[in-house]
N, C-alpha and C positions, 0 to 999 in steps of 0.2 A: 504494500500500500504506500502511496506517496501522499503526504499531507502538506497542506499549506501552513507556513509559519510567517509571522510578521508581515502579513498581507502580500507576500511574494507570490508570483504566478506559479501555478502547478506546471510540471512538465507535461507536454502533450504527447500522447501515444496514438499511433494510427494502426488499426487492425491490419495485419499483413506486413507491417513494417518490421525491420530488423533493429534490435537494440544490442548494445554491448554494455555489460555491467562489470564493474571492478568491485569484487566482494572480498571483505576480510572475514575470515573465520577464526574462532578461538583456537589457539595452538598452531596456527599456520602462519609462518613468518612473513610471507609475501602475499599481496592481494592476488586473487585469482580472477582472470578475465572469463566471463561467461557470455556467449553470444546466443541470442534467442530471437524467435519470431513472436510478435504480439498476436495472440489468439482472440482475446476479448478485453474490453475496457469498460469499466463502470465508474462514472464520475458524479460527484456532487460539487458544490461550490468550494468545499474545503479539503476533499480527499479523493483519490482515485485508486481503484483496485485494478490490477493488470494481470491477466492470465498469460503466461509465457510458455512456449514450447522450446526446449533447449535444442540448439542446432545439432544436426547429426554428426558434426565434426568435434563435439565435446569430447575431450580426452578422458581416458579411463581414470586418471588420477583426479580430475575435476569431479567426475561422477562419484568416485569413492568419497571425496570430501563432502559433497552435497548429501549423499546417503547417510554418512556418519552424522552430520549436523542435524538432519531431519530426525534421525533416531534419538538424538539427545534431547530435542525440544518437544517431541511428541508427547512425552509424559506430562508436560505442563499445559497442553492445549486440550480443552474438553473435546471428547469424541464427536460431538455434534458440530464442531467447527472445522473438522478435517474431512476433506473429500479425498479419500485414499484412492479412489479410482483414477484420479488425474495425476498422481505422483508415480511416474514410471521412469526409471533411469536405466 
């Protein structure tokens, strides 16, 4: 989710567009670049939710880090807030 702070404009996303994310994960020394295709966007005036499909060229190391991270945070997220059918790596 992308949220607006200090009345700054939200980033805009276009369905079908490609995005590159630089993500820092706990315990990983360097940021990991993740390339994805925007599959859906839901916006209000103050926040946006973006559904992403990871690019087919995502490295096995990146997939492993993402899977590890998701497995560590799942225990803190209520089951009704997780759509496990869409998390496929």
